[in-house]
N, CA, C and O of each residue as an XYZ file, in Angstrom:
340
protein
N       0.234     -1.054     -0.029
C       0.240     -0.041     -0.385
C       1.027      1.331      0.146
O       1.814      1.413      1.089
N       0.561      2.402     -0.770
C       1.639      3.628     -1.014
C       1.422      4.157     -0.252
O       0.651      3.591      0.524
N       1.693      5.007     -0.010
C       1.040      6.347      1.702
C       1.661      7.581      0.422
O       2.161      8.584      0.931
N       1.654      7.558     -0.497
C       1.764      8.646     -0.998
C       0.128      9.653     -0.769
O      -1.063      9.400     -0.585
N       0.788     10.567     -0.884
C      -0.911     11.666     -0.860
C      -1.141     13.186     -1.769
O      -0.349     14.123     -1.875
N      -2.659     13.012     -2.415
C      -2.501     14.181     -2.598
C      -2.849     15.472     -2.152
O      -3.249     16.450     -2.784
N      -2.432     15.159      0.096
C      -2.453     15.778      0.811
C      -1.940     15.064      1.754
O      -2.198     13.862      1.793
N      -0.802     15.876      3.055
C      -0.541     15.384      3.422
C      -1.751     15.049      4.967
O      -2.698     15.641      5.485
N      -1.078     13.914      5.179
C      -2.147     12.986      5.900
C      -2.493     12.364      5.436
O      -2.009     11.344      5.927
N      -3.295     12.010      4.452
C      -3.987     11.544      3.513
C      -3.289      9.828      3.257
O      -2.327      9.593      2.526
N      -4.120      8.705      4.124
C      -3.360      7.471      3.705
C      -4.297      6.597      2.339
O      -5.383      6.024      2.254
N      -2.662      7.036      1.023
C      -3.663      5.992      0.151
C      -2.416      4.929     -0.623
O      -1.206      4.739     -0.747
N      -3.856      4.418     -1.026
C      -2.912      3.283     -2.165
C      -3.745      3.054     -3.183
O      -4.384      3.844     -3.878
N      -3.640      1.389     -3.203
C      -4.277      0.194     -4.129
C      -5.874      0.161     -3.759
O      -6.154     -0.596     -2.830
N      -6.783      0.762     -4.261
C      -8.262      0.859     -4.035
C      -8.739     -0.766     -3.157
O      -9.504     -0.701     -2.195
N      -8.264     -1.938     -3.565
C      -8.559     -3.610     -3.565
C      -7.721     -3.640     -2.150
O      -8.333     -4.000     -1.144
N      -6.569     -3.333     -2.064
C      -6.311     -4.100     -1.009
C      -6.412     -2.864     -0.085
O      -6.578     -3.188      1.091
N      -6.354     -1.470     -0.320
C      -7.863     -0.257      1.228
C      -8.540     -1.504      1.606
O      -8.183     -2.319      2.457
N      -9.864     -1.535      0.626
C     -10.931     -2.270      1.205
C     -10.758     -3.491      1.665
O     -11.413     -3.663      2.693
N      -9.773     -4.980      1.131
C      -9.410     -5.478      1.819
C      -9.208     -6.029      3.528
O      -9.490     -7.028      4.191
N      -8.500     -4.611      3.745
C      -7.849     -3.953      4.708
C      -9.102     -4.005      6.069
O      -9.113     -4.696      7.088
N     -10.182     -2.862      5.514
C     -11.348     -2.296      5.957
C     -12.200     -3.939      6.453
O     -12.539     -4.355      7.561
N     -12.317     -4.543      5.066
C     -13.285     -5.981      5.475
C     -12.252     -6.841      6.903
O     -12.776     -6.996      8.006
N     -10.740     -7.330      6.613
C     -10.623     -8.299      6.968
C     -10.151     -7.436      8.847
O     -10.595     -8.117      9.771
N      -9.572     -6.473      9.186
C      -8.784     -5.492     10.524
C     -10.054     -4.648     11.271
O     -10.252     -4.120     12.366
N     -10.856     -4.868      9.890
C     -12.607     -4.130     10.685
C     -14.153     -4.290     10.705
O     -15.079     -3.645     11.199
N     -14.030     -5.543      9.882
C     -14.797     -5.761      8.842
C     -16.452     -4.421      8.932
O     -17.604     -4.124      9.248
N     -15.585     -4.239      8.531
C     -16.592     -2.994      7.764
C     -17.173     -2.855      6.055
O     -16.536     -3.004      5.012
N     -18.616     -2.515      6.272
C     -18.505     -2.945      4.542
C     -19.083     -1.747      3.560
O     -19.562     -1.036      4.444
N     -19.185     -1.487      3.106
C     -20.348     -0.489      2.264
C     -21.208     -0.326      2.619
O     -22.038     -1.235      2.600
N     -21.513      0.907      3.143
C     -22.694      1.661      3.110
C     -23.573      2.636      2.290
O     -24.749      2.482      1.960
N     -22.688      3.741      2.016
C     -23.252      4.850      1.182
C     -22.206      5.073      0.136
O     -21.054      4.907      0.537
N     -22.366      5.437     -1.203
C     -21.014      6.369     -2.463
C     -21.763      7.443     -2.881
O     -22.944      7.406     -3.229
N     -20.853      8.650     -2.823
C     -21.268      9.623     -4.106
C     -20.975     10.116     -4.519
O     -20.239     10.663     -3.698
N     -20.755     10.874     -5.866
C     -20.118     11.658     -6.989
C     -19.695     12.971     -6.072
O     -20.185     13.509     -5.079
N     -18.882     13.142     -6.659
C     -18.026     14.403     -5.547
C     -18.744     15.155     -6.972
O     -18.948     14.596     -8.049
N     -19.142     17.015     -6.500
C     -19.969     17.741     -7.531
C     -18.548     18.012     -8.782
O     -18.589     18.233     -9.992
N     -17.681     17.904     -8.065
C     -16.753     17.899     -9.792
C     -16.862     16.608    -10.916
O     -16.731     16.317    -12.105
N     -17.238     16.035     -9.453
C     -17.240     14.818    -10.967
C     -16.158     14.246    -10.802
O     -16.362     13.055    -11.036
N     -15.191     14.397    -10.551
C     -13.604     14.167    -10.240
C     -13.797     13.083     -9.085
O     -14.023     12.216     -9.930
N     -13.878     12.542     -8.162
C     -13.989     11.328     -7.304
C     -15.546     11.395     -6.549
O     -16.373     12.260     -6.261
N     -15.371      9.760     -6.413
C     -16.176      9.150     -5.487
C     -16.010      9.065     -3.815
O     -14.907      9.340     -3.342
N     -16.877      8.765     -3.117
C     -16.793      9.022     -1.968
C     -17.467      8.122     -1.332
O     -18.615      8.063     -1.773
N     -17.272      7.414     -0.516
C     -18.220      5.690     -0.486
C     -17.474      5.720      1.358
O     -16.302      5.842      1.714
N     -19.005      5.520      2.346
C     -18.810      5.043      4.118
C     -19.256      3.769      3.804
O     -20.097      3.389      2.989
N     -18.385      3.033      4.773
C     -17.735      1.921      4.917
C     -17.975      1.877      6.426
O     -17.577      2.821      7.108
N     -18.776      0.548      7.149
C     -18.619      0.530      8.669
C     -19.579     -0.088      8.665
O     -20.466     -0.005      7.815
N     -19.558     -0.989      9.850
C     -18.935     -1.897     11.161
C     -20.310     -2.088     11.404
O     -21.030     -1.205     10.937
N     -20.852     -2.982     11.995
C     -21.733     -3.809     13.089
C     -21.117     -3.181     14.799
O     -21.829     -3.119     15.802
N     -19.913     -2.853     14.737
C     -19.315     -2.925     15.652
C     -18.671     -1.562     16.109
O     -17.931     -1.228     17.035
N     -19.458     -0.733     14.736
C     -19.933      0.929     14.788
C     -18.290      1.825     14.461
O     -18.057      3.031     14.543
N     -17.447      0.785     14.114
C     -15.986      1.714     13.037
C     -16.530      2.139     11.875
O     -17.135      1.313     11.191
N     -16.413      3.546     11.421
C     -16.257      3.876     10.127
C     -15.305      4.575      9.379
O     -14.278      5.131      9.769
N     -15.725      4.489      8.374
C     -14.128      5.293      7.778
C     -14.826      5.358      6.437
O     -15.570      4.505      5.953
N     -14.450      6.549      5.909
C     -14.735      7.349      4.454
C     -13.435      7.530      3.423
O     -12.416      8.166      3.691
N     -13.706      6.839      2.210
C     -12.622      7.056      1.494
C     -13.704      7.850     -0.223
O     -14.883      7.803     -0.573
N     -12.038      8.667     -0.980
C     -12.215      9.015     -2.008
C     -11.288      8.356     -3.157
O     -10.072      8.331     -3.347
N     -12.565      7.763     -3.931
C     -11.553      7.618     -5.480
C     -11.188      8.643     -6.704
O     -12.153      8.996     -7.381
N     -10.221      9.032     -6.975
C     -10.025      9.720     -7.677
C     -10.127      9.013     -8.649
O     -10.245      7.796     -8.511
N     -10.102      9.703    -10.073
C     -10.536      9.525    -11.499
C      -9.324      8.217    -12.121
O      -9.271      7.123    -12.685
N      -8.438      9.372    -11.484
C      -7.550      8.403    -11.855
C      -6.870      7.575    -11.121
O      -5.665      7.458    -10.900
N      -8.323      6.695    -10.571
C      -7.728      5.190     -9.768
C      -6.207      5.667     -8.021
O      -5.315      5.080     -7.408
N      -6.696      6.669     -8.034
C      -6.036      6.885     -6.272
C      -6.968      6.389     -5.173
O      -8.159      6.697     -5.209
N      -6.712      6.001     -4.673
C      -7.395      5.741     -2.699
C      -7.624      6.242     -1.974
O      -8.297      5.452     -1.312
N      -7.580      7.344     -1.337
C      -7.656      8.060      0.297
C      -9.054      7.972      0.990
O     -10.239      8.132      0.698
N      -7.903      7.464      2.590
C      -8.950      7.265      3.589
C      -9.068      8.975      3.809
O      -8.025      9.581      3.565
N     -10.123      9.714      4.203
C     -10.085     10.529      4.607
C     -10.650     10.993      5.184
O     -10.848     12.204      5.274
N     -11.149     10.002      5.845
C     -11.386      9.902      7.481
C     -12.098      8.995      7.951
O     -12.830      8.292      7.255
N     -11.973      8.893      9.213
C     -11.934      6.915     10.102
C     -12.383      7.473     11.620
O     -12.031      8.517     12.169
N     -13.236      6.474     12.086
C     -13.646      6.429     14.183
C     -14.829      5.429     14.553
O     -15.308      4.339     14.239
N     -14.920      6.036     15.043
C     -15.512      4.696     15.704
C     -17.011      5.181     15.760
O     -17.512      6.042     15.037
N     -17.746      4.328     16.949
C     -19.451      5.565     17.746
C     -20.237      5.512     16.633
O     -21.146      6.243     17.026
N     -20.621      5.115     15.299
C     -20.868      4.875     14.298
C     -22.679      4.499     14.701
O     -22.962      3.494     15.353
N     -23.422      5.173     14.352
C     -25.014      4.649     14.701
C     -25.806      5.388     13.289
O     -25.598      6.542     12.914
N     -26.380      4.787     12.893
C     -27.506      5.312     12.078
C     -28.667      6.216     12.002
O     -29.729      5.988     12.582
N     -28.513      6.901     11.515
C     -29.771      7.948     12.124
C     -31.000      7.318     11.952
O     -31.053      6.211     11.417
N     -32.139      7.982     12.403
C     -33.421      7.613     12.220
C     -33.466      8.335     11.942
O     -32.776      9.304     12.258
N     -34.901      8.220     10.660
C     -35.490      9.479      9.719
C     -36.574     10.332     10.327
O     -37.361      9.620     10.950
N     -36.908     11.694     10.364
C     -37.180     12.208     11.063
C     -38.538     12.661     10.265
O     -38.509     12.738      9.037
N     -39.894     12.999     11.108
C     -40.991     13.565     10.309
C     -40.673     14.348      9.698
O     -39.460     14.535      9.793
N     -41.457     15.360      8.652
C     -40.894     17.030      7.867
C     -42.006     17.715      8.991
O     -41.648     18.682      9.663
N     -42.844     17.361      9.078
C     -43.812     17.840      9.924
C     -45.586     16.889     10.379
O     -45.866     15.704     10.558
N     -46.226     17.906     10.404
C     -47.913     17.463     10.431
C     -48.407     17.731      9.033
O     -48.195     18.626      8.215
N     -49.067     16.744      9.048
C     -49.448     16.349      7.953
C     -50.747     17.824      7.350
O     -51.584     18.293      8.122
N     -50.616     18.197      6.153
C     -51.409     18.947      6.013
C     -53.236     18.700      5.795
O     -53.977     19.672      5.649
C-alpha cells in the first residue's frame, strides 16, 4: 500500500488493498456512496456492526485515500417533516 497522498496526512493506496484491509481488520462493509460535484471523485462510507467507520475517496486516476475514520457510528433515524396538511 502506498502512502503517497495528494494532501499531507492522507493514507492512500491501491483500492483493492484498502478494501481488503477494512474488511479483514475492522469488518467494515460499504454503506453509502456519492459522486463529488466536480465529477472527479467518488466518496464512500464503510461501516461495521461494531461501530467503526471509514470514508474513502477514489479519484478518476484510480487513487483511493482514507479521508476520515472513527468509531461510534450510528444509523440516523428518519425524522418526520412535520404535520400532514
